C-alpha positions in Angstrom: 44.1 28.1 22.5 45.1 28.4 18.8 46.6 31.7 17.6 46.2 32.8 14.0 47.9 35.4 12.0 45.5 38.3 11.3 45.4 38.7 7.5 48.7 39.8 6.0 49.8 41.5 9.2 52.2 40.0 11.7 49.7 40.1 14.5 48.6 36.9 16.2 45.1 36.7 17.6 43.4 33.9 19.5 40.9 31.8 17.5 38.3 33.2 19.9 37.8 36.9 20.8 36.0 38.1 23.9 33.0 40.2 22.9 31.7 42.8 25.4 28.5 44.1 24.0 26.7 42.8 27.1 28.8 45.1 29.4 26.9 48.1 30.9 23.3 47.5 29.8 22.5 51.1 28.9 19.9 52.1 26.4 19.0 49.5 23.7 21.9 47.3 24.9 19.9 46.5 28.0 18.1 43.8 26.0 21.4 42.1 25.3 22.9 42.2 28.8 23.7 44.4 31.7 27.0 43.0 33.0 28.5 45.2 35.7 32.1 45.7 36.7 32.3 42.9 39.2 30.7 40.4 36.9 32.8 41.6 34.0 36.0 41.1 36.0 35.3 37.5 36.5 34.4 36.9 32.8 37.4 38.8 31.5 39.9 36.8 33.7 38.1 33.6 32.7 38.8 34.4 29.0 42.3 35.5 29.6 43.1 32.4 31.6 41.8 30.3 28.7 44.3 32.0 26.4 42.0 34.5 24.7 44.3 37.5 23.9 41.8 39.9 22.2 39.0 41.9 23.8 36.5 43.5 21.5 34.3 46.6 22.2 33.0 49.7 20.6 32.4 53.3 21.7 28.7 52.9 21.2 28.2 49.9 23.4 26.1 51.1 26.3 27.1 54.7 25.4 30.8 54.0 26.3 30.1 52.0 29.5 31.5 48.8 27.9 34.8 50.6 27.4 34.7 52.1 30.9 34.2 48.7 32.5 37.1 47.1 30.5 39.3 50.0 31.5 38.4 49.6 35.1 39.0 45.9 35.1 42.3 46.0 33.2 43.5 49.4 34.3 46.8 50.9 33.3 48.4 47.5 34.1 47.0 45.8 31.1 49.2 42.7 30.3 51.4 43.3 27.3 49.9 40.3 25.4 46.3 41.4 25.8 45.0 43.2 22.7 42.1 45.7 22.6 39.8 46.4 19.7 37.3 49.2 19.5 35.2 50.9 16.8 34.0 54.3 15.6 31.2 55.5 13.3 27.8 55.0 14.9 25.9 57.9 16.5 26.9 58.6 20.1 25.1 61.9 20.8 22.6 64.4 19.4 25.1 66.8 17.7 25.6 67.1 14.0 29.2 65.6 14.3 28.3 62.8 16.7 28.4 60.2 14.0 30.2 59.3 10.9 33.8 58.9 9.7 34.9 62.5 9.4 38.3 63.4 10.6 36.7 65.3 13.4 34.6 62.4 14.6 37.2 59.7 14.1 40.0 61.4 16.0 37.8 62.8 18.8 36.2 59.4 19.4 39.5 57.5 19.4 40.8 59.9 22.1 37.6 59.4 24.1 37.9 55.6 23.8 41.5 55.7 24.9 40.5 57.6 28.1 37.6 55.2 28.9 39.8 52.2 28.3 42.6 53.7 30.4 45.2 52.9 27.8 47.6 54.7 25.5 46.9 52.6 22.4 44.1 50.6 20.8 45.4 47.6 18.9 42.7 47.3 16.3 40.5 50.2 15.4 37.4 49.5 13.3 35.3 51.7 11.0 32.1 50.2 12.5 29.9 50.9 9.5 30.1 52.6 6.0 29.8 56.3 5.8 28.7 57.3 2.3 28.8 61.1 3.0 32.5 61.4 4.1 35.2 61.1 1.4 37.3 58.0 2.1 40.4 60.0 1.6 39.4 62.0 4.7 38.8 58.9 6.8 42.0 57.0 5.8 44.0 60.2 6.4 42.5 60.5 9.9 43.3 56.9 10.6 46.9 57.4 9.3 47.2 60.3 11.8 46.2 58.1 14.7 48.6 55.4 13.6 51.5 57.9 13.3 50.6 59.3 16.7 50.8 55.8 18.2 47.2 55.8 19.3 46.1 52.9 17.2 48.2 50.1 15.7 46.0 48.4 13.1 42.8 49.4 11.3 39.8 47.4 10.1 36.3 47.8 8.8 33.0 46.2 9.8 29.7 45.7 8.0 31.0 47.0 4.7 30.0 45.6 1.3 32.8 44.2 -0.9 33.0 47.2 -3.2 33.3 49.5 -0.2 36.1 47.5 1.3 37.9 47.4 -2.1 37.5 51.2 -2.5 39.0 51.7 1.0 41.9 49.5 0.2 42.5 51.2 -3.1 42.5 54.7 -1.6 44.8 53.6 1.2 47.2 52.2 -1.3 47.0 55.3 -3.5 47.8 57.7 -0.7 50.2 55.4 1.2 47.8 55.2 4.2 47.5 52.1 6.4 45.3 49.3 4.9 42.6 47.5 6.5 44.1 44.2 7.9 40.8 42.8 9.0 37.0 43.0 8.6 34.5 42.1 11.2 31.4 40.6 9.7 28.3 38.6 10.5 28.8 35.0 9.2 27.1 31.9 10.5 25.7 28.6 9.2 22.4 30.3 9.0 23.7 33.5 7.3 26.3 32.5 4.6 25.9 35.6 2.4 29.5 36.6 3.1 30.6 33.7 0.9 29.5 35.6 -2.2 31.9 38.5 -2.0 33.3 39.3 1.5 35.2 36.0 2.1 36.6 35.8 -1.5 37.7 39.4 -1.1 39.4 38.5 2.2 41.3 35.6 0.7 42.4 37.7 -2.3 43.4 40.8 -0.4 44.7 39.2 2.7 42.2 40.4 5.3 41.7 38.4 8.4 38.0 37.9 9.2 36.6 38.3 12.6 33.0 37.1 13.0 30.5 38.9 15.2 27.5 37.0 16.6 28.8 33.6 15.4 25.8 31.9 17.0 23.2 34.2 15.4 22.3 35.8 18.7 22.1 32.4 20.3 19.8 30.9 17.7 22.4 28.2 16.8 23.2 27.4 20.5 20.8 24.5 20.5 18.8 26.1 23.3 16.2 27.3 20.9 14.2 24.8 18.9 11.3 24.9 16.5 8.4 26.6 18.3 10.2 27.1 21.6 12.7 29.9 22.5 14.6 29.8 25.7 13.5 32.2 28.4 15.8 35.1 29.2 17.4 35.2 25.7 18.0 38.4 23.8 15.4 37.2 21.3 12.6 37.1 23.9 13.9 40.5 25.1 13.2 42.0 21.7 16.7 42.1 20.0 16.2 41.8 16.3 19.6 41.0 14.9 20.3 39.0 12.8 17.1 38.9 10.7 15.8 35.4 10.0 14.2 35.1 6.5 13.6 31.4 6.4 12.7 29.9 9.8 12.2 26.4 8.4 15.8 26.4 7.1 17.0 27.7 10.4 15.5 24.9 12.4 16.7 22.3 9.9 20.2 23.6 10.5 19.7 23.5 14.3 18.5 19.9 14.1 21.7 18.9 12.4 23.8 20.8 14.9 22.1 19.1 17.8 22.4 15.7 16.2 26.2 16.1 15.6 26.6 17.6 19.1 24.9 14.7 20.8 27.0 12.3 18.8 30.2 14.0 19.9 29.0 14.7 23.5 29.3 18.5 23.0 26.8 21.4 22.6 25.3 22.5 19.4 27.0 25.8 19.9 30.4 24.2 19.9 29.6 22.5 16.6 28.5 25.8 15.0 31.6 27.6 16.2 33.9 24.8 15.1 32.4 24.9 11.6 33.2 28.6 11.3 36.7 28.2 12.5 37.4 25.9 9.5 36.2 28.4 6.9 38.5 30.3 4.6 40.1 33.6 5.9 38.4 33.3 9.4 40.9 34.3 12.0 38.7 34.6 15.1 35.2 34.4 16.4 33.8 37.1 18.7 32.0 35.2 21.5 29.9 36.9 24.1 27.7 36.0 27.0 26.3 37.0 30.3 27.4 34.0 32.4 30.5 32.0 32.9 29.0 28.8 31.7 28.3 30.4 28.3 31.9 31.4 27.9 33.2 28.1 29.1 31.1 26.2 26.6 32.1 28.5 23.7 35.8 28.4 24.6 35.7 24.6 24.4 34.9 25.0 20.7 38.5 26.1 20.0 39.6 22.5 20.5 36.8 20.8 18.6 37.7 19.4 15.2 34.8 18.3 12.9 35.1 15.3 10.6 34.7 15.7 6.9 31.4 14.0 7.1 30.1 16.3 9.8 31.2 19.3 7.7 29.5 18.0 4.6 26.2 17.5 6.5 26.4 21.0 7.8 27.3 22.4 4.4 24.4 20.6 2.8 21.7 21.7 5.2 22.8 25.3 5.1 24.0 25.8 1.5 22.9 29.1 0.1 21.7 29.4 -3.5 24.5 30.0 -6.1 23.6 33.4 -7.5 24.7 35.0 -10.8 27.4 35.4 -12.0 28.7 32.5 -9.8 26.7 29.8 -11.4 27.8 31.0 -14.8 31.4 31.1 -13.8 31.2 27.6 -12.3 29.7 26.3 -15.6 32.2 27.9 -17.9 35.3 28.9 -16.0 35.9 26.6 -13.1 39.0 25.0 -14.7 40.7 28.4 -14.1 39.4 29.1 -10.6 41.8 30.6 -8.1 41.7 30.2 -4.3 39.2 33.1 -3.8 36.8 31.7 -6.5 36.6 28.4 -4.6 35.3 30.0 -1.4 31.8 29.9 -2.8 30.0 26.6 -2.1 28.8 25.5 -5.6 27.4 22.3 -4.2 
């Protein structure tokens, strides 16, 4: 397993992170998975034995059951080199303060997550989503309090737009609060919108990128083909993320993934993951699943190196349109591009 430095921090994370959204199966998450404690124990140890050192969860996953299961499996004897990440922001109850990034909600939910995880500290604590009604100064001050108290070590954000991330970084710098060291985003061969702003921002500001749902909910696994979805998938169960706006383009991408995979004797999923691991600023991919064979196949992607030709084929079939102002900058300013400017695929 390869270990990568997370942004400008000194923290090393495995190229693959274990995702646990399938743990518990309560509420809407039942359509994703319903992994119980015994099954989770086997999956967690499989990942740890493979060298994965980061387990990712959130307070909202199955209404806290995901955290509880992780806490029961790892217990108070969590190995020192195993890192935990959790998140706060989404609604977790019916009360007026049961969502958001207020000081009240952030600190209360962190303390609840610590109890469920049976640990004294969360290594990476994410703001799970933007909150436009709470002043960022209040949120960053609350996170600073938790860092000072030793309850969290690093902070990150997830599902923010670029201006929201930059505003957060600016306010943290102004008030000498901890900065985001990472953002967790959706980014795949099918969904390359992050290349317009979020990846260039990460390169420029030194944020390590973690990718959630790197196989687009299984759509890029090769098990789904044009006109035929595999039975038992989250798609057939009604899960709607990520949205697919151009199905014909999706299946053209899958066709190339399958062709490359067959030529290398590996799965299409491994090819899709290997492509992501070669992208700028990407530190780790959050992989999930309900069965050991899914994790074993994904883990093998960490050692797959694509050729330049294979990357070019994947780039070409998935290339997003070059929007304004990027086409104008490319036409008139590319002789003075820096590393962040070059993240965008101009073709």
